[in-house]
C-alpha positions as CSV (number, residue, x, y, z in Angstrom):
1,X,0.0,0.0,0.0
2,X,1.2,3.5,-0.7
3,X,2.1,5.8,2.1
4,X,-0.5,6.2,4.8
5,X,-1.5,9.7,5.7
6,X,-2.8,11.2,9.0
7,X,-6.4,10.3,8.1
8,X,-5.5,6.7,7.5
9,X,-3.6,6.5,10.8
10,X,-6.5,8.1,12.7
11,X,-9.0,5.7,11.2
12,X,-6.7,2.7,12.1
13,X,-6.4,3.9,15.7
14,X,-10.2,4.3,16.0
15,X,-11.2,1.0,14.5
16,X,-8.6,-1.0,16.5
17,X,-10.3,0.1,19.7
18,X,-13.9,-0.3,18.3
19,X,-14.6,-1.5,14.8
20,X,-18.4,-1.0,15.2
21,X,-18.3,2.8,15.0
22,X,-20.6,4.3,12.5
23,X,-19.3,6.1,9.4
24,X,-20.7,9.3,10.8
25,X,-18.8,8.8,14.1
26,X,-15.6,8.0,12.3
27,X,-16.1,11.0,10.0
28,X,-16.5,13.3,12.9
29,X,-13.5,12.0,14.7
30,X,-11.2,12.0,11.7
31,X,-12.4,15.2,9.9
32,X,-13.5,13.6,6.6
33,X,-16.9,12.7,5.1
34,X,-18.5,9.4,6.0
35,X,-18.1,8.1,2.4
36,X,-14.4,9.1,2.4
37,X,-13.8,7.2,5.6
38,X,-15.5,4.1,4.2
39,X,-13.4,4.3,1.0
40,X,-10.2,4.6,3.0
41,X,-11.2,1.7,5.3
42,X,-12.0,-0.5,2.2
43,X,-8.6,0.4,0.8
44,X,-6.9,-0.5,4.1
45,X,-8.7,-3.8,4.1
46,X,-8.0,-4.7,0.5
47,X,-4.3,-3.8,0.8
48,X,-3.9,-6.0,3.9
49,X,-3.2,-3.3,6.4
50,X,-6.3,-4.4,8.2
51,X,-5.8,-8.1,8.3
52,X,-9.0,-9.1,10.2
53,X,-11.8,-7.7,12.3
54,X,-12.9,-9.9,15.2
55,X,-14.9,-9.9,18.4
56,X,-13.0,-10.6,21.6
57,X,-15.1,-13.1,23.5
58,X,-14.9,-13.7,27.2
59,X,-13.6,-17.4,27.3
60,X,-15.4,-18.2,30.6
61,X,-18.7,-17.0,29.2
62,X,-18.6,-19.7,26.5
63,X,-17.2,-22.5,28.7
64,X,-13.5,-22.2,28.0
65,X,-12.2,-20.7,31.3
66,X,-8.6,-21.9,31.2
67,X,-5.8,-20.3,29.3
68,X,-2.2,-21.5,29.1
69,X,0.9,-20.0,27.7
70,X,2.9,-22.9,26.2
71,X,6.5,-22.9,25.0
72,X,7.3,-25.7,22.5
73,X,10.7,-26.8,21.4
74,X,11.0,-29.2,18.4
75,X,13.5,-32.0,18.1
76,X,14.6,-31.0,14.6
77,X,14.3,-27.8,12.8
78,X,13.7,-29.2,9.3
79,X,11.4,-27.0,7.2
80,X,8.9,-29.7,6.5
81,X,8.6,-30.6,10.2
82,X,8.2,-26.9,11.1
83,X,5.6,-26.5,8.4
84,X,3.7,-29.6,9.7
85,X,3.7,-28.2,13.3
86,X,2.5,-24.7,12.0
87,X,-0.2,-26.3,10.0
88,X,-1.5,-28.4,12.9
89,X,-1.6,-25.3,15.2
90,X,-3.5,-23.3,12.6
91,X,-6.1,-26.0,12.3
92,X,-6.6,-26.5,16.1
93,X,-9.4,-24.3,17.6
94,X,-7.9,-24.5,21.1
95,X,-4.8,-22.7,19.9
96,X,-5.7,-19.0,20.1
97,X,-2.2,-17.8,19.2
98,X,0.8,-19.5,17.7
99,X,4.1,-17.6,17.4
100,X,7.3,-18.9,15.8
101,X,10.0,-17.3,17.8
102,X,13.8,-17.2,18.2
103,X,15.7,-18.2,21.3
104,X,15.6,-21.4,23.4
105,X,12.1,-22.4,22.3
106,X,10.6,-22.6,18.8
107,X,7.0,-21.7,19.4
108,X,4.9,-19.8,21.9
109,X,1.3,-20.8,22.1
110,X,-1.8,-19.4,23.8
111,X,-4.1,-22.3,24.4
112,X,-7.6,-22.4,25.9
113,X,-9.3,-25.3,27.5
114,X,-12.5,-26.3,29.2
115,X,-10.7,-28.1,32.0
116,X,-7.3,-29.4,33.0
117,X,-8.3,-32.8,31.7
118,X,-9.0,-31.3,28.3
119,X,-5.7,-29.6,28.4
120,X,-4.0,-32.9,29.3
121,X,-5.7,-34.5,26.3
122,X,-4.5,-31.6,24.1
123,X,-0.9,-32.2,25.3
124,X,-1.1,-35.9,24.5
125,X,-2.4,-35.3,21.0
126,X,0.0,-32.5,20.0
127,X,3.1,-32.9,22.1
128,X,3.5,-36.4,23.6
129,X,2.3,-38.2,20.5
130,X,4.5,-36.0,18.2
131,X,8.0,-37.4,17.9
132,X,9.3,-34.1,16.7
133,X,8.4,-32.3,20.0
134,X,11.4,-32.3,22.2
135,X,9.8,-30.6,25.2
136,X,7.1,-28.1,26.1
137,X,6.5,-25.9,29.2
138,X,3.1,-24.7,30.3
139,X,2.2,-21.7,32.4
140,X,-1.4,-21.3,33.5
141,X,-2.8,-17.8,33.1
142,X,-4.2,-16.6,36.3
143,X,-5.6,-13.3,35.1
144,X,-6.0,-11.7,31.7
145,X,-4.5,-8.3,32.6
146,X,-4.7,-7.0,29.0
147,X,-6.1,-8.7,26.0
148,X,-5.4,-6.9,22.7
149,X,-3.9,-7.3,19.3
150,X,-3.9,-3.5,18.7
151,X,-0.8,-2.1,17.1
152,X,0.3,1.4,18.3
153,X,-0.4,4.0,15.6
154,X,1.9,7.0,15.5
155,X,-0.5,9.9,15.0
156,X,2.3,12.4,14.8
157,X,4.0,10.9,11.7
């Protein structure tokens, strides 16, 4: 996408905090017409700047009260084995986030579960039964202090 201007950055900051704002509300906040705001948002979506628009659901409200941060280290770092692991994580609903990282571990996961028994079943399926997983370490989340995928937008640029 070509260079973003001040209006694009303002729109991005606004929709990251609440993507249900009306065109009129966005227009008033940004200083453009509602139709201009909608055209800019469409361009930001089509160009991939806005990758996705989602609702953040309270896990406990839908029966998934547990959340774990899991560090996974693979046995071998062959591209085909890495791709297999990535593919399996993308296809697994319990995996809320999967990051391929540098350092002592290969992946950091955010996993949700209905119970510790369900999480144990998950670990058996994806870690213990996978000969390419060397080790994994789990930390149970005690409190979601902040839950966001918002990227800081520099409004002064």
